[in-house]
C-alpha positions in Angstrom: 0.8 21.1 10.8 0.0 20.0 7.2 -3.2 18.2 6.2 -1.1 15.3 5.2 0.4 15.0 8.6 -3.0 15.4 10.3 -4.3 12.5 8.2 -1.4 10.3 9.0 -2.2 10.8 12.7 -5.9 10.0 12.0 -5.1 6.4 10.8 -5.6 4.4 14.0 -9.1 5.8 14.4 -9.9 5.4 10.6 -8.8 1.8 10.8 -10.8 1.1 13.9 -14.0 2.6 12.3 -13.5 0.6 9.1 -13.0 -2.6 11.0 -16.0 -2.1 13.2 -18.3 -1.1 10.3 -17.3 -3.9 7.9 -16.7 -6.8 10.2 -20.2 -8.3 9.7 -20.0 -7.6 5.9 -16.8 -9.7 5.7 -18.5 -12.6 7.5 -21.5 -12.4 5.1 -19.3 -12.2 2.1 -17.4 -15.3 3.3 -20.7 -17.3 3.3 -21.5 -16.0 -0.2 -18.0 -16.7 -1.6 -18.1 -20.3 -0.4 -21.1 -20.9 -2.6 -19.6 -19.0 -5.7 -16.2 -20.7 -5.5 -14.2 -18.0 -7.4 -11.4 -19.4 -9.5 -9.7 -16.1 -10.3 -9.5 -12.6 -8.7 -8.8 -9.5 -10.7 -7.8 -6.2 -9.0 -8.2 -2.9 -10.8 -7.0 0.5 -9.5 -4.8 3.6 -10.3 -2.3 5.6 -8.3 -2.1 4.9 -4.6 -5.0 2.5 -4.9 -3.0 0.5 -7.4 -0.3 0.2 -4.8 -2.9 -1.2 -2.5 -3.9 -3.6 -5.3 -0.3 -4.8 -5.6 -0.4 -5.6 -1.9 -3.7 -7.4 -2.4 -2.2 -9.6 -5.0 0.4 -10.9 -2.7 -2.0 -11.2 0.3 -4.8 -12.9 -1.6 -2.7 -15.4 -3.5 -0.7 -16.3 -0.3 -3.7 -16.8 1.9 -6.5 -18.1 -0.4 -4.7 -20.1 -3.1 -6.7 -18.3 -5.7 -4.7 -16.8 -8.6 -4.8 -13.0 -8.7 -4.3 -10.7 -11.7 -3.7 -6.9 -11.7 -5.9 -5.5 -14.5 -4.6 -3.3 -17.3 -7.6 -1.0 -17.7 -6.8 -0.1 -21.3 -7.6 -3.7 -22.2 -11.2 -2.8 -21.5 -11.3 0.9 -22.1 -9.2 1.3 -25.3 -8.9 -2.1 -26.8 -12.4 -3.3 -25.8 -11.3 -6.9 -25.4 -13.9 -9.6 -24.7 -12.9 -11.7 -21.8 -14.5 -14.8 -20.2 -14.8 -13.6 -16.6 -17.2 -16.3 -15.3 -16.2 -17.6 -11.9 -14.1 -14.4 -11.5 -14.2 -11.9 -8.7 -13.2 -8.4 -10.0 -12.3 -5.9 -7.2 -12.1 -2.2 -8.0 -10.1 0.0 -5.6 -10.5 3.8 -5.5 -10.5 6.4 -2.8 -13.0 8.6 -4.5 -14.8 5.9 -6.5 -14.9 8.3 -9.4 -12.1 7.1 -11.6 -13.6 6.8 -15.1 -11.5 4.0 -16.4 -11.8 1.9 -13.2 -15.5 2.1 -13.3 -15.6 1.3 -17.0 -13.6 -1.8 -16.3 -16.1 -2.8 -13.5 -19.0 -2.3 -15.9 -17.3 -4.3 -18.6 -16.4 -7.1 -16.2 -19.9 -7.4 -14.9 -21.2 -7.8 -18.4 -18.6 -10.5 -19.0 -19.8 -12.6 -16.1 -17.7 -11.4 -13.2 -18.9 -10.7 -9.7 -17.8 -7.2 -8.9 -16.8 -5.6 -5.6 -15.7 -2.1 -4.9 -13.3 -0.8 -2.2 -13.9 2.9 -1.8 -14.1 5.7 0.7 -17.2 7.2 -0.8 -20.5 5.4 -0.3 -22.3 7.6 -2.9 -19.7 7.3 -5.6 -20.1 6.0 -9.1 -18.1 2.9 -8.1 -20.5 2.1 -5.3 -23.4 2.2 -7.8 -21.6 0.1 -10.5 -20.5 -2.9 -8.4 -22.6 -5.7 -7.0 -21.4 -4.7 -3.6 -19.0 -2.3 -1.9 -16.7 -2.5 1.1 -16.5 1.0 2.4 -13.4 2.6 4.0 -14.3 4.8 6.9 -11.3 7.1 6.5 -13.3 10.3 6.6 -13.0 13.0 4.0 -9.6 13.0 2.3 -8.4 16.6 2.3 -4.7 16.0 1.6 -3.7 15.5 -2.0 -1.3 12.8 -0.9 -3.3 9.8 0.2 -2.3 8.2 3.5 -5.3 7.1 5.6 -7.2 6.0 2.6 -4.2 3.7 1.6 -4.1 2.0 4.9 -7.8 1.6 5.2 -7.8 0.0 1.7 -5.1 -2.4 2.9 -7.3 -3.2 6.0 -10.3 -4.0 3.7 -8.1 -6.3 1.6 -7.2 -8.1 4.8 -10.9 -8.5 5.5 -11.5 -9.7 2.0 -8.7 -12.3 2.5 -10.4 -13.4 5.7 -13.6 -13.9 3.8 -12.0 -15.9 1.0 -9.6 -18.0 3.0 -8.7 -19.3 6.4 -5.2 -17.9 7.2 -6.2 -14.3 8.0 -8.6 -14.0 11.0 -10.7 -11.0 12.0 -9.1 -11.3 15.5 -5.7 -10.7 14.1 -6.9 -7.9 11.9 -8.4 -6.2 14.9 -4.8 -5.7 16.2 -3.9 -3.5 13.3 -5.3 -0.2 14.6 -3.2 -0.6 17.7 -0.1 -1.4 15.7 -0.7 1.8 13.6 -0.9 3.8 16.9 2.4 2.4 18.0 4.0 3.2 14.7 3.0 6.9 15.1 5.2 7.1 18.2 8.2 7.0 15.9 7.5 10.6 14.7 10.0 12.3 17.0 12.8 9.9 16.0 12.0 10.4 12.3 12.0 14.2 12.8 15.6 13.9 14.2 16.9 11.9 11.2 15.0 13.5 8.3 17.2 16.7 8.3 20.1 14.5 7.0 18.1 14.0 3.8 17.2 17.7 3.1 19.2 17.8 -0.1 18.2 14.3 -1.4 17.2 14.5 -5.0 17.1 10.8 -5.9 16.9 7.5 -4.0 15.9 3.9 -4.3 13.2 2.2 -2.2 13.5 -1.5 -1.9 11.3 -4.3 -0.4 10.1 -7.8 -1.3 7.0 -9.8 -0.8 4.1 -8.4 1.2 5.9 -5.1 1.7 6.8 -4.7 -2.0 3.7 -2.5 -2.5 5.0 -0.2 0.3 8.1 0.4 -1.8 5.8 1.7 -4.6 3.8 3.7 -2.1 6.7 5.4 -0.3 8.4 6.2 -3.6 5.1 7.8 -4.8 4.9 9.9 -1.7 8.5 11.1 -2.1 7.9 12.0 -5.7 4.6 13.8 -5.2 5.4 15.7 -2.0 9.2 16.1 -2.0 9.9 16.0 -5.8 12.5 13.3 -5.2 13.1 10.9 -8.1 12.4 7.7 -6.1 12.8 4.4 -8.0 11.3 1.3 -6.4 12.4 -2.3 -6.8 12.0 -5.7 -5.5 15.2 -6.6 -3.6 15.6 -9.5 -6.0 15.1 -7.4 -9.2 17.4 -4.8 -7.8 20.3 -7.2 -8.1 19.5 -7.7 -11.8 20.9 -4.4 -13.0 19.7 -1.4 -11.0 22.3 -2.0 -8.3 24.7 -0.4 -10.8 23.1 2.9 -9.8 24.7 2.7 -6.4 27.7 4.9 -5.6 29.1 6.4 -2.4 26.3 7.9 -0.1 23.5 7.0 -2.6 20.3 6.8 -0.4 18.5 3.4 -0.3 15.4 3.1 1.8 14.5 -0.5 2.7 11.5 -2.3 4.2 12.9 -5.2 6.2 10.4 -7.2 8.2 11.3 -10.4 10.1 10.1 -13.4 8.3 10.5 -15.1 4.8 12.2 -12.1 3.1 14.5 -11.1 6.0 17.6 -13.2 5.1 17.7 -12.1 1.5 17.3 -8.4 2.3 20.0 -8.6 5.1 22.4 -9.9 2.5 21.5 -6.9 0.2 22.1 -4.5 3.1 25.6 -6.0 3.6 26.4 -5.7 -0.1 25.2 -2.1 -0.1 27.6 -1.4 2.8 30.4 -2.6 0.6 29.3 -0.1 -2.0 29.2 2.7 0.6 25.5 3.4 0.1 23.4 5.3 2.7 20.8 2.8 3.9 17.8 3.6 6.0 16.0 0.5 7.1 12.4 0.3 8.4 12.1 -2.8 10.5 10.6 -4.4 13.7 13.4 -7.0 13.9 15.1 -7.1 17.2 18.3 -8.7 15.9 21.4 -6.7 14.9 21.5 -5.6 11.3 25.2 -5.2 10.3 25.8 -3.0 7.4 22.9 -0.6 7.7 23.6 3.1 8.1 20.5 3.8 10.3 17.2 2.3 11.2 13.6 3.2 12.1 12.6 0.4 14.5 8.9 -0.4 15.1 8.1 -1.6 18.6 6.8 -5.1 19.4 6.8 -8.4 17.6 4.8 -8.1 14.4 4.2 -11.2 12.2 5.4 -10.5 8.7 2.0 -10.9 7.2 0.7 -8.0 9.3 3.6 -5.6 8.8 2.5 -3.6 5.7 0.1 -1.2 7.5 2.4 -0.3 10.5 5.5 -0.3 8.2 4.2 2.3 5.7 3.4 4.8 8.5 7.0 5.7 9.2 7.5 6.1 5.5 4.5 8.5 5.3 5.9 10.5 8.2 9.3 10.6 6.6 7.8 12.0 3.4 5.7 14.6 5.1 8.6 15.8 7.3 11.1 15.7 4.4 8.8 18.0 2.4 8.7 20.4 5.4 12.5 20.5 5.8 12.8 21.1 2.0 10.5 24.1 2.4 7.7 22.5 0.4 4.0 22.2 1.1 3.0 18.6 0.9 -0.7 19.7 0.6 0.0 21.6 -2.6 2.0 19.3 -4.9 2.4 20.9 -8.2 0.3 19.7 -11.1 -1.8 17.4 -8.9 -5.3 17.2 -7.4 -7.1 14.6 -5.3 -9.2 13.0 -8.0 -7.4 12.2 -11.3 -9.6 11.3 -14.3 -8.1 8.9 -16.8 -9.7 6.7 -19.4 
């Protein structure tokens, strides 16, 4: 079994450890944040962590009412812009905590009046030293080049941050996520049966909207780095503004389709894709019939849309790991990549 697959299987335990270790920290930060009254949140990350940040933007704006911006690191590291970051919370996200540009942004933001928080898997990292305080993922050492357990623990910590800054996310609801991840892992045998069909896939599109939009980026990244599939990712709304012209008979489209606010619009897209004879693979926990889809991976249980991103990405991770295997590739040795990537 690959290191990547091993780490996918470790996620329920990693999530549970992180939740247990950081629960009191989230409560303390809530009391602190009520006094500071942040008016803006800025998230800064790269790679898989940047996909987590994209999720964080949706989650934090939706549940706290505070505007959220995704930082362009070059504004700080190349152009050296001077920003007024008073009353701003700047959150850096990094598995290793050693990304040079991310830490330079945090240092710059701190000088410019921001309160800085790090989300990292490494307590002794440069990031943990740079920020005012760090929320630590307890994912254990990442040995696989393709991040899986560190992505979902980052999402968990963003839920905990949302619970500290607002009132719509509760620690009680967050505590159900490790169990939901465990249930998602039970889909592995079903995914193994269908993945052979995609052995010769060289290109595809991954589509989602809203809270799962970040998962479209994350799944496409996993397909690119472990399977060498050219995987474009789109919002289901943006997809209709031009990229749908890509679709021809049997073109593969992977779709995240949770029940909730985005369901109706994505269902209409699936029906349109049927008319174009696309090959659609839907990841969903909806119990209703989904006319037009080619096949589905169905998660068990009723999952509120706001809590779907962690359990929904797990079937995608499994799909990528198993697809690499059937393609005869080693997902632990993607060409030209290593775990820590230094940019500036």
